[in-house]
C-alpha positions in Angstrom: -49.9 2.7 68.9 -50.2 1.4 72.7 -53.3 -1.5 71.7 -51.3 -2.7 68.5 -48.1 -3.1 70.6 -51.0 -5.0 72.9 -52.1 -7.4 70.9 -48.5 -8.0 69.3 -47.7 -9.2 72.7 -50.5 -11.3 73.6 -49.6 -12.8 70.0 -45.9 -13.8 70.9 -47.2 -14.5 74.5 -49.7 -17.2 73.0 -46.9 -19.1 71.2 -44.2 -19.0 74.2 -46.0 -20.1 76.4 -46.7 -23.6 75.0 -43.4 -23.6 73.5 -41.3 -23.1 77.0 -43.3 -26.4 78.5 -42.1 -28.0 75.1 -39.6 -30.5 77.3 -42.5 -31.3 79.3 -44.8 -31.7 76.1 -42.2 -34.3 74.7 -41.5 -36.0 77.7 -45.2 -37.0 78.6 -46.2 -37.9 75.0 -43.1 -40.1 74.6 -41.8 -38.2 71.4 -38.3 -38.6 69.5 -37.4 -36.0 67.1 -38.9 -37.0 64.2 -42.3 -37.3 65.9 -42.2 -34.0 67.3 -41.5 -32.7 64.1 -45.3 -34.6 63.4 -46.9 -32.7 65.8 -45.3 -29.6 65.0 -46.6 -30.0 61.4 -50.2 -30.2 62.7 -49.9 -26.4 63.6 -48.2 -25.7 59.9 -51.5 -27.6 58.4 -53.7 -25.6 60.6 -51.6 -22.2 59.9 -51.7 -23.0 55.6 -55.1 -24.0 55.4 -56.5 -20.6 56.7 -53.9 -18.4 54.8 -55.9 -18.5 51.7 -59.1 -17.1 52.8 -57.6 -15.3 55.8 -57.2 -12.4 53.4 -60.8 -12.1 52.3 -62.2 -12.3 55.7 -60.1 -9.5 57.2 -61.1 -7.5 53.6 -64.6 -7.9 54.3 -64.6 -7.9 58.5 -61.7 -5.4 59.1 -58.7 -6.1 61.6 -60.5 -5.2 64.5 -63.3 -7.5 64.7 -61.0 -10.2 63.3 -58.3 -9.9 65.8 -61.2 -10.0 68.5 -62.7 -13.2 67.4 -59.6 -15.1 66.5 -57.9 -14.5 70.0 -60.9 -15.9 71.8 -60.3 -18.9 69.5 -56.4 -18.8 70.3 -57.5 -19.1 73.9 -59.9 -22.3 73.4 -56.8 -23.8 71.7 -54.6 -23.1 74.5 -57.2 -24.4 76.7 -57.6 -27.7 74.9 -53.8 -28.1 74.7 -53.7 -27.9 78.5 -56.4 -30.2 79.0 -55.0 -32.5 76.6 -51.4 -32.3 78.7 -53.7 -33.6 81.5 -56.2 -36.2 79.7 -55.5 -37.6 76.8 -52.6 -37.0 73.6 -55.2 -36.8 71.4 -56.8 -33.6 72.3 -53.4 -32.0 72.8 -52.8 -32.3 69.1 -56.1 -30.9 68.4 -55.6 -28.2 70.3 -52.3 -27.4 68.5 -54.0 -28.1 65.3 -56.7 -25.2 66.2 -53.7 -23.0 67.6 -51.6 -23.3 64.3 -55.0 -22.2 62.3 -56.1 -19.3 64.6 -52.6 -17.7 65.1 -52.2 -17.9 61.1 -55.1 -15.9 61.1 -54.2 -13.4 63.8 -50.6 -12.9 61.7 -52.4 -11.6 58.6 -54.9 -9.3 60.7 -52.7 -7.3 62.9 -49.7 -7.1 60.2 -52.2 -5.6 57.8 -53.4 -3.4 61.0 -50.1 -2.4 61.6 -48.8 -1.6 57.8 -51.9 0.8 57.8 -50.6 2.2 61.1 -47.2 2.7 59.8 -48.7 4.3 56.5 -50.6 7.1 58.4 -47.5 7.7 61.2 -45.3 8.3 57.6 -42.5 6.7 59.4 -40.8 3.1 60.2 -42.5 1.6 62.9 -43.0 -1.9 61.7 -39.7 -3.5 63.9 -40.9 -1.7 66.9 -44.8 -3.3 66.7 -42.3 -6.8 66.2 -40.4 -5.8 69.2 -44.3 -6.1 70.7 -44.5 -9.4 69.7 -41.2 -10.3 71.0 -41.4 -9.1 74.3 -44.5 -11.3 74.7 -42.2 -14.2 73.9 -39.8 -13.3 76.3 -42.4 -13.0 79.3 -44.0 -16.3 78.4 -40.8 -17.7 77.9 -39.2 -16.4 81.2 -42.9 -17.5 82.8 -42.1 -20.7 81.6 -39.0 -21.1 83.4 -40.0 -19.8 86.5 -42.7 -22.4 86.0 -40.5 -25.0 85.4 -38.3 -24.2 88.1 -41.2 -24.0 90.5 -43.2 -27.3 89.2 -46.7 -25.4 88.2 -48.3 -28.1 86.6 -48.2 -27.5 82.4 -51.9 -27.8 82.6 -52.6 -24.8 85.1 -49.6 -22.7 83.6 -50.9 -23.0 80.2 -54.6 -22.8 80.8 -54.3 -19.6 82.9 -52.5 -18.0 79.8 -55.4 -19.1 77.6 -58.1 -16.9 79.6 -55.6 -14.0 79.5 -55.5 -13.7 76.1 -59.4 -14.6 75.5 -60.3 -12.1 77.6 -57.4 -8.9 77.2 -56.9 -9.3 73.4 -60.2 -8.6 72.2 -60.3 -5.6 74.8 -57.2 -4.0 73.3 -58.5 -4.4 69.5 -61.4 -2.1 70.2 -58.9 0.6 70.0 -57.5 -0.4 66.2 -57.8 2.0 63.4 -61.4 1.7 61.9 -59.9 2.4 58.1 -56.8 -0.2 58.2 -58.6 -3.0 56.8 -57.8 -3.5 53.1 -59.9 -1.5 50.8 -60.8 1.0 53.4 -57.2 2.7 53.0 -57.2 5.2 50.6 -59.2 5.4 47.3 -61.8 2.4 46.4 -59.3 0.1 44.7 -61.0 -1.0 40.9 -58.9 -2.2 37.6 -58.5 1.7 36.3 -56.5 2.7 39.4 -55.0 -0.7 40.7 -51.4 -0.3 39.0 -49.3 -3.4 38.5 -50.4 -7.3 38.4 -52.2 -8.8 41.0 -49.9 -9.2 44.3 -49.8 -13.5 43.6 -48.4 -12.6 40.2 -46.1 -9.8 41.1 -42.5 -11.0 40.9 -41.2 -8.5 43.7 -44.3 -8.8 46.1 -43.3 -13.0 45.7 -39.4 -12.2 45.8 -39.9 -10.5 49.3 -42.5 -13.2 50.6 -39.8 -15.8 50.2 -37.3 -13.5 51.7 -39.8 -13.6 54.7 -40.5 -17.1 54.7 -36.6 -17.7 55.3 -35.8 -15.1 58.0 -39.6 -16.6 59.6 -38.0 -20.2 59.0 -35.1 -19.1 61.3 -37.0 -17.7 63.5 -39.6 -20.3 64.3 -36.6 -22.8 64.3 -35.3 -21.2 67.1 -38.7 -21.0 69.1 -39.1 -24.2 69.1 -36.1 -26.2 68.6 -33.2 -24.2 70.9 -34.4 -25.3 74.1 -34.6 -29.4 73.3 -31.3 -29.0 71.4 -29.6 -27.3 74.7 -31.0 -30.5 76.5 -29.9 -33.5 74.1 -26.1 -32.0 73.5 -25.0 -29.9 76.7 -26.9 -32.4 79.4 -28.9 -29.7 80.9 -32.0 -29.3 83.2 -35.3 -28.4 81.6 -34.8 -25.1 83.0 -31.6 -24.2 81.7 -33.0 -25.2 78.4 -36.0 -22.8 78.6 -33.2 -20.1 79.7 -31.2 -20.1 76.2 -34.7 -20.0 74.5 -35.3 -16.9 77.1 -31.9 -15.2 75.7 -33.0 -16.1 71.9 -35.8 -14.1 72.2 -34.4 -11.4 74.5 -31.9 -10.6 71.7 -34.8 -10.6 69.0 -36.7 -8.2 71.2 -33.9 -5.8 71.8 -32.7 -5.7 67.7 -36.4 -5.3 66.9 -36.6 -2.3 68.8 -33.2 -0.8 67.3 -34.7 -2.2 64.1 -36.0 0.9 62.7 -32.5 3.3 63.7 -30.6 -0.1 61.7 -33.1 0.4 58.7 -32.3 4.0 58.6 -28.4 3.8 58.5 -27.9 0.9 56.3 -30.9 0.7 54.0 -33.2 -2.4 53.9 -30.8 -4.7 51.7 -27.7 -3.6 53.7 -29.8 -4.6 57.2 -30.9 -7.8 55.8 -27.6 -8.7 54.9 -26.2 -8.4 57.7 -29.1 -9.8 59.7 -28.6 -12.5 57.2 -24.8 -13.3 58.0 -25.6 -12.8 61.8 -28.3 -15.1 61.7 -26.1 -18.1 59.4 -23.2 -16.9 62.2 -25.4 -17.3 65.3 -26.8 -20.8 63.9 -23.2 -22.6 62.8 -21.9 -21.4 66.5 -24.9 -23.0 68.3 -25.0 -26.3 66.0 -21.2 -26.8 66.2 -19.5 -25.0 69.1 -18.1 -27.2 72.3 -19.9 -25.9 75.3 -23.2 -24.0 76.7 -20.9 -20.8 76.6 -20.5 -20.9 72.8 -24.1 -22.0 72.3 -25.1 -19.1 74.5 -23.3 -16.7 72.0 -24.5 -18.0 69.3 -28.4 -18.0 70.3 -27.9 -14.4 71.0 -26.1 -13.8 67.5 -28.8 -15.7 65.9 -31.7 -14.0 67.6 -30.3 -10.7 66.5 -30.1 -11.6 63.0 -33.3 -13.5 62.7 -35.4 -10.2 64.0 -35.0 -8.2 61.5 -36.4 -10.4 58.6 -40.4 -10.4 58.9 -41.0 -6.5 59.5 -38.5 -5.3 57.2 -39.8 -7.4 54.5 -43.6 -6.2 55.3 -42.8 -2.6 55.6 -41.3 -3.2 51.8 -44.5 -4.7 50.7 -46.5 -1.6 52.2 -44.1 0.9 50.0 -47.4 1.9 47.5 -50.4 2.4 49.4 -53.1 1.0 47.0 -51.7 -2.0 47.1 -50.1 -2.2 50.5 -52.8 -4.2 52.3 -53.0 -6.8 49.4 -49.3 -7.2 49.3 -48.8 -7.2 52.8 -51.7 -10.1 53.0 -49.5 -12.2 50.3 -45.9 -11.5 52.0 -47.0 -12.6 55.4 -48.9 -15.9 53.7 -45.8 -16.7 52.2 -43.7 -15.6 55.3 -46.1 -17.9 57.7 -45.1 -21.1 55.8 -41.9 -20.9 56.9 -42.5 -19.7 60.6 -44.9 -22.9 60.6 -43.5 -25.3 58.1 -39.8 -24.8 59.1 -39.9 -26.6 62.5 -41.5 -29.7 61.4 -39.0 -30.0 58.7 -35.9 -29.7 60.9 -37.5 -32.2 63.3 -37.8 -34.7 60.5 -34.1 -34.3 59.5 -33.2 -34.4 63.4 -34.4 -38.1 63.1 -31.4 -38.9 60.9 -28.7 -36.4 61.8 -29.5 -35.2 65.4 -31.3 -31.7 66.1 -28.0 -29.5 66.1 -26.7 -30.6 62.4 -30.6 -30.5 61.3 -30.5 -26.8 62.8 -27.5 -26.0 59.8 -30.0 -26.2 57.0 -31.1 -22.4 58.8 -27.6 -21.2 58.1 -27.5 -22.7 54.5 -31.2 -21.1 53.6 -30.1 -17.7 55.3 -26.7 -17.5 53.1 -29.1 -18.6 49.6 -31.6 -15.9 50.5 -28.5 -13.1 50.6 -29.4 -12.4 46.6 -33.2 -11.3 47.2 -32.8 -8.6 49.1 -32.2 -6.1 46.3 -36.1 -6.6 45.8 -36.9 -4.7 49.2 -35.5 -1.2 47.9 -38.4 1.4 48.3 -40.6 0.8 44.8 -40.5 4.6 43.6 -41.5 4.0 40.1 -45.0 3.2 41.7 -45.0 6.7 43.3 -45.0 8.3 39.7 -48.6 6.2 38.7 -50.9 8.6 37.5 -53.7 7.7 40.2 -54.9 9.3 43.4 -51.5 8.3 45.3 -49.6 11.0 43.3 -52.0 13.5 43.9 -49.9 16.4 45.8 -51.6 16.9 49.4 -52.0 20.3 50.7 -50.3 20.2 54.4 -53.2 20.4 57.4 -53.0 20.8 60.8 -52.9 16.8 61.3 -49.8 17.2 58.9 -48.0 19.6 61.3 -44.7 18.9 62.8 -46.2 19.4 65.9 -49.1 16.8 65.4 -48.1 14.4 62.6 -51.0 12.2 63.2 -54.4 13.0 64.8 -55.6 10.0 63.7 -57.7 8.0 67.1 -54.6 5.8 69.0 -54.1 2.8 67.1 
């Protein structure tokens, strides 16, 4: 599992690195909130364009090779951001476009692999994989705060991280499961043994995807707008704004690390209801609180709630082994739209209402998502489908309590 954690952490580090220097990027390009929202939209466009073919490519080449290749593209994109900051704004925007495209592809590939690992282990580990992602974001945010405090140039900081990701991630992906690609887990999928409608036409899968999208929007809004809102509303320094962002990511990481126990105790719907309430309350406290201390409390509550949505919905999509990879790909695609599309929407709203009040749309969407959480209950009827998934498996050495998984380390 170590290599899977490393790849998730590298993905988080990539996003947090450039986001931690967003105040300097905004100042260098002289952007108001609406203009910055347009720049973030470039990332959204890149991500949305790549989502439809991403599942097909991952199916064909497998997550191992897909992650290794796309990590190099992420490194190149961050390199373009670093050079663009030093040389010209168009190159910076092009780098963000490539970064959105590459990370969207990376999201699909590594999540499909993580779902295969979870099925192989036979227990809920998805929240902990996403804790690895969050640990990468915390590391990136704290490092960004240090770079701000020490006045390290943006281009040097971002360029160094670009090189690190391009080298370390492909090496870690070599230890991925070879059978984690869609179509390689379980028996071959045919019209005869593929139960139910295609994932894009399956109402349960689409509803879970919409739920994932709302939680992803809440997480993306926090990652992109917390530091700037703290600066604008409470008139602090860039370092304090970055530390508020780091506090949000720390709350996300801790919540995900404890997430498996929370889900086991409350069940998926109960855990998601509690998460939605915490997120909505945290956003409201952050946006409306009178001082930096109430804003900090809101940030911590916001991060704690937003953390569980995406991993829990992906686990729900992986209930049925035969269709798990297809469902996970669809849920990831829909959810990713919220992650990359939400922050630009908030930027446009902020041009009319101010950042703090624009963020309240996250609280409203969270309240609206609560009726959808019932779709994440275990898909038990599928286990009675008369195909190979219902065939009893004779326990062997690989299924003993002492050694529940003799698969190669993912």
